[in-house]
C-alpha positions in Angstrom: 52.2 -13.2 -14.0 55.4 -11.1 -13.4 56.8 -11.5 -9.9 56.0 -7.8 -9.3 53.0 -6.8 -11.5 52.2 -3.1 -11.5 49.3 -1.5 -9.7 46.9 0.4 -12.0 45.3 3.8 -11.3 42.9 4.2 -14.2 41.4 7.7 -14.3 38.6 8.1 -16.9 36.7 11.4 -17.1 33.4 11.7 -19.0 33.1 13.7 -22.2 36.5 15.4 -22.2 37.9 16.7 -25.5 41.5 16.1 -26.6 42.4 19.8 -26.5 41.8 20.5 -22.8 45.3 20.0 -21.3 47.6 23.0 -20.9 50.8 21.1 -21.6 49.2 19.9 -24.9 48.8 23.3 -26.4 45.8 24.8 -24.6 46.9 27.9 -22.7 43.3 29.0 -21.8 43.2 26.7 -18.7 45.6 25.4 -16.1 46.2 21.7 -15.6 49.5 21.4 -13.8 49.0 17.9 -12.4 47.9 16.4 -15.7 50.8 18.4 -17.2 53.1 16.4 -14.8 51.9 13.2 -16.4 52.6 14.5 -19.8 56.1 15.6 -18.7 56.9 12.2 -17.1 54.9 9.7 -19.2 53.7 9.1 -22.7 51.0 11.3 -24.2 49.2 9.9 -27.2 48.1 13.0 -29.0 46.0 11.2 -31.7 43.9 8.8 -29.5 40.4 8.1 -30.6 37.4 6.6 -28.9 35.4 3.8 -30.6 32.1 5.6 -30.2 31.2 9.3 -29.4 28.7 7.9 -26.9 29.3 6.6 -23.3 28.2 3.0 -23.2 29.6 1.8 -26.6 32.9 3.5 -25.8 33.2 2.0 -22.3 32.2 -1.4 -23.5 34.9 -1.1 -26.1 37.8 -0.1 -24.0 36.9 -2.5 -21.1 36.9 -5.4 -23.5 39.4 -4.4 -26.2 36.8 -4.9 -28.8 34.6 -2.7 -31.0 31.1 -1.8 -29.7 29.4 -3.7 -32.5 31.5 -6.8 -31.7 30.2 -6.9 -28.1 26.6 -6.0 -28.9 26.9 -2.7 -27.0 25.9 0.0 -29.5 23.3 1.7 -27.4 23.4 4.1 -24.4 20.2 2.9 -22.7 20.5 -0.9 -23.0 18.7 -3.0 -20.5 21.8 -5.0 -19.4 25.4 -5.7 -20.4 25.3 -8.5 -23.0 28.2 -10.5 -21.5 29.6 -10.8 -25.0 33.2 -10.7 -23.8 35.1 -10.6 -20.5 36.0 -7.2 -19.1 39.7 -6.6 -18.7 39.1 -5.8 -15.0 37.6 -9.3 -14.6 40.7 -10.8 -16.3 43.0 -8.9 -14.0 40.9 -9.9 -10.9 41.1 -13.6 -12.0 44.9 -13.2 -12.2 45.1 -11.9 -8.6 44.4 -8.2 -8.8 42.3 -6.5 -6.1 40.0 -4.2 -8.1 37.8 -1.3 -7.1 35.6 1.3 -8.8 34.4 4.7 -7.8 31.9 6.7 -10.0 30.4 5.9 -13.3 30.3 2.4 -14.9 27.6 2.6 -17.6 27.8 -0.7 -19.4 24.0 -0.6 -19.2 21.4 2.1 -19.0 21.2 3.9 -15.6 18.8 6.8 -16.3 16.3 6.6 -13.4 17.4 3.2 -12.2 20.4 1.5 -10.5 22.5 0.1 -13.2 22.7 -3.7 -13.2 26.2 -5.0 -12.8 27.7 -7.7 -15.1 27.9 -11.2 -13.8 31.6 -10.8 -13.3 33.2 -7.3 -13.6 36.1 -8.1 -11.3 35.5 -5.3 -8.8 35.6 -6.2 -5.1 34.6 -2.6 -4.1 32.0 -0.9 -6.3 31.2 2.7 -5.2 28.6 3.4 -7.9 27.6 6.9 -8.8 26.5 7.2 -12.3 26.2 11.0 -12.0 25.9 13.6 -9.2 22.1 14.0 -9.7 19.5 13.0 -7.1 17.5 10.4 -9.1 18.0 7.2 -7.1 16.3 6.5 -3.7 18.9 4.0 -2.6 22.2 2.6 -3.9 23.7 5.8 -5.0 27.0 5.8 -3.1 27.8 9.5 -3.6 24.4 10.5 -2.2 24.7 8.0 0.6 28.1 9.5 1.6 26.6 13.0 1.6 23.7 11.8 3.7 26.1 10.2 6.2 27.5 13.7 6.9 24.1 15.4 7.1 23.8 16.7 3.6 20.8 16.3 1.2 21.9 15.9 -2.4 18.5 16.9 -3.8 18.7 20.2 -1.9 22.3 20.8 -2.9 21.5 20.2 -6.6 19.1 23.1 -6.6 22.2 25.4 -6.6 25.0 23.1 -7.9 27.6 25.9 -8.3 27.4 26.4 -4.5 28.5 22.9 -3.8 31.9 23.2 -2.3 34.8 21.4 -4.0 35.3 19.1 -1.1 31.7 17.8 -1.5 31.8 17.5 -5.3 31.4 14.1 -6.9 34.8 14.6 -8.6 36.4 14.9 -5.2 34.3 12.1 -3.7 35.6 9.7 -6.5 39.2 10.8 -5.7 38.6 10.3 -2.0 37.5 6.7 -2.6 40.6 6.1 -4.8 42.9 7.5 -2.1 41.2 5.3 0.6 41.7 2.3 -1.7 45.3 3.1 -2.5 46.1 3.5 1.2 44.4 0.2 2.2 46.1 -3.1 2.8 45.7 -5.3 -0.3 47.2 -8.4 1.3 50.2 -8.4 -1.0 48.1 -8.3 -4.2 48.5 -5.8 -7.0 45.5 -3.5 -7.3 43.5 -1.7 -9.9 41.4 1.4 -9.1 38.9 2.7 -11.7 38.3 6.4 -11.0 35.3 7.1 -13.3 34.6 10.8 -12.8 31.4 12.2 -14.3 32.8 15.7 -15.1 33.2 17.5 -17.5 29.9 16.1 -18.7 27.0 18.6 -18.9 25.2 20.3 -17.1 28.3 22.4 -16.8 28.1 23.0 -13.1 31.5 23.5 -11.5 31.9 25.1 -8.1 31.6 28.8 -8.4 35.2 29.5 -7.2 36.5 27.4 -10.1 34.2 29.2 -12.6 35.4 32.6 -11.3 38.9 31.8 -12.5 37.9 32.4 -16.1 37.3 35.7 -18.0 34.5 34.5 -20.3 34.9 37.3 -22.8 38.6 36.5 -23.4 38.0 32.8 -24.2 38.4 31.7 -27.8 34.9 30.3 -28.2 34.0 27.4 -30.5 35.0 26.7 -34.1 32.0 28.0 -36.1 31.1 29.6 -39.4 27.8 30.4 -40.9 27.9 27.5 -43.3 27.9 25.0 -40.4 24.1 25.6 -39.9 23.3 24.6 -43.4 25.6 21.6 -43.2 24.0 20.4 -39.9 20.5 21.0 -41.3 21.3 18.4 -44.1 22.1 15.9 -41.3 19.2 16.7 -39.0 17.3 13.5 -39.7 20.3 11.2 -39.3 19.9 9.9 -35.8 20.7 11.9 -32.6 22.6 15.2 -32.2 21.8 18.3 -30.3 20.2 20.9 -32.6 22.7 23.3 -34.3 22.6 27.0 -33.3 24.8 30.0 -33.5 27.2 30.0 -30.5 25.9 33.3 -29.2 22.4 31.7 -28.9 23.5 29.4 -26.2 26.3 31.5 -24.6 29.0 29.2 -25.8 31.9 31.0 -24.2 30.2 30.7 -20.8 29.8 27.0 -21.4 33.5 26.8 -22.4 34.5 28.5 -19.1 32.3 26.2 -17.1 33.7 23.1 -18.9 37.3 24.3 -18.4 36.5 25.0 -14.7 35.3 21.4 -14.3 38.6 20.1 -15.8 40.6 22.3 -13.4 38.7 20.6 -10.5 39.6 17.3 -12.0 43.2 18.3 -12.3 43.4 19.3 -8.6 42.1 15.9 -7.7 44.6 14.2 -10.1 47.2 15.9 -8.0 45.7 14.6 -4.8 45.8 11.0 -6.1 49.4 11.4 -7.4 50.3 12.7 -4.0 48.8 9.7 -2.3 50.8 7.4 -4.5 54.0 9.3 -3.5 53.0 9.3 0.2 52.4 5.6 0.3 55.5 4.7 -1.6 53.6 3.3 -4.6 54.5 5.8 -7.2 57.1 3.7 -9.0 55.0 0.5 -8.9 51.9 2.0 -10.3 50.7 2.6 -13.9 48.6 5.7 -14.1 46.3 6.2 -17.1 44.5 9.4 -17.7 41.8 9.4 -20.4 38.2 10.1 -21.3 35.5 8.0 -22.8 34.7 10.5 -25.6 34.7 14.2 -26.4 32.3 17.1 -26.3 31.2 19.3 -29.2 31.5 22.5 -27.0 29.8 24.7 -29.6 31.9 23.6 -32.5 29.9 23.7 -35.8 27.0 25.0 -33.7 26.7 21.8 -31.7 26.7 20.9 -28.0 27.2 17.7 -26.1 27.8 14.3 -27.8 26.0 12.5 -30.6 26.0 11.2 -34.1 29.1 13.1 -35.5 32.7 12.2 -35.8 34.3 15.6 -35.4 37.7 15.7 -33.7 36.1 17.3 -30.6 33.8 14.3 -30.2 36.0 11.4 -31.3 39.5 12.4 -30.2 40.3 12.2 -26.5 43.2 12.6 -24.0 45.3 9.5 -23.4 48.4 9.7 -21.1 50.2 6.7 -19.6 52.7 7.0 -16.8 54.9 4.4 -15.0 58.2 5.8 -13.6 61.2 4.0 -14.9 59.2 1.6 -17.0 57.7 3.8 -19.7 59.3 6.6 -21.6 59.4 10.0 -19.9 58.1 13.2 -21.6 57.2 11.4 -24.9 54.5 12.7 -27.1 53.3 10.1 -29.7 51.6 11.0 -32.9 50.6 7.5 -33.7 46.9 6.8 -34.4 45.7 4.8 -31.4 42.3 3.6 -30.2 41.0 3.3 -26.7 40.4 -0.4 -27.2 44.2 -0.7 -27.3 44.2 -0.1 -23.5 42.9 -3.5 -22.5 45.6 -5.5 -24.3 48.2 -3.0 -23.1 47.3 -3.5 -19.5 47.4 -7.3 -19.8 50.8 -7.1 -21.6 52.3 -4.8 -19.0 51.0 -7.1 -16.2 52.6 -10.1 -17.8 49.3 -11.7 -18.8 48.3 -13.2 -22.1 46.3 -11.1 -24.5 43.2 -13.1 -25.7 43.0 -13.6 -29.4 39.5 -12.2 -29.5 40.7 -8.7 -28.5 40.8 -6.4 -31.5 42.9 -3.9 -29.7 46.7 -4.0 -30.0 49.2 -3.5 -27.2 50.9 -0.1 -27.0 54.0 -1.6 -25.3 56.6 -0.7 -27.9 55.4 2.9 -28.1 55.5 3.1 -24.3 59.0 1.6 -23.7 61.1 1.9 -26.8 62.3 5.4 -27.7 63.5 4.1 -31.0 60.2 2.5 -32.0 58.6 3.8 -35.1 55.9 6.3 -34.1 53.2 4.3 -35.9 50.5 2.0 -34.5 47.5 2.0 -36.9 46.8 3.2 -40.5 43.4 4.3 -39.5 41.0 4.4 -36.5 37.4 3.1 -36.3 34.7 5.0 -34.5 31.1 3.7 -34.6 27.6 5.0 -34.1 24.6 2.8 -34.6 21.3 3.7 -33.0 23.2 4.7 -29.9 20.4 6.8 -28.2 17.2 4.8 -27.7 13.9 6.6 -28.3 13.0 6.9 -24.6 16.2 8.9 -24.0 16.2 11.2 -27.0 14.0 14.0 -25.6 16.1 14.0 -22.4 19.4 14.3 -24.3 18.2 16.8 -26.9 16.5 19.2 -24.4 19.5 20.6 -22.6 19.3 24.3 -22.3 21.5 26.7 -20.4 19.5 28.5 -17.7 
């Protein structure tokens, strides 16, 4: 290991499209703190997930291998198959102090506490799969609210009324800030901030939603021929039924989705401020990314599923490390999220296991004369990703 290996602040949102950052050509929302990462780090504008579904994608970027290679194709699997070590475990074994707040989802969590892998590397594990009230115990976010006299079940009856300071996004960031401010005994640290937003049910705090003029938003990419095209694919595994955007108030959903991202951005700012305040800014790699995208009404579709449209497969990926990676660089190389694991090991001075199918991004991060090319193509998989017991739940989302 290097004498001074970097800390790692790894921010992963859930279901955030590539085109949701104001500095990367979306003027319909404001993301000043993520914009700072773009201005001072490297933004990969053509980054793709390895599955448009949570568990396969997360299994892939945590191992540096494709979902099919680690037997993690499904979203409701009983347990993590232990088919390959997680990069967090490799870093912990090398001396990193690791913590997680929020979602994990290497195994099914719907209606149950998710079983952890035998060795995931995390010393602290603040698990909160989502902000719903569906676990009697073991839900760290609900337990935190209860400790202050709040009842998550009652709060979820009117989620738009939940104040930003009590939102799960803010809670995840609070846990990250606590961890960054703690004494790590001289060890480098890794903090996984796995925020559930902007995943449906599109429920930002009302004051964030009020920032948007719904009528003026662009709305989804849609034409009448999309309905016929989707009808031909209706029997090919899971995807939310196609409808005309006006039938599900697509612009309102876009506003709510953007509002959730603006709340995320405010909390990114809080975490960056904590790095600055604790003198760790220059010694910390910051990654901002998402596990997969969101249809958001494009082609008449909502949510995630068995399609490989840009909105579903292409995601944000920004890497920041002052003085060590390029500043204000926007790469057009095709990259995959499974490239993150070998990149982290490489930047930490650790060997990259031969089994990893990802490739380090080091040259694109540090060499301003490097050819802007990484892969000739990207691979995104979908194979029976939604098990039969979960299909009705995923397909039944309606806007009330």
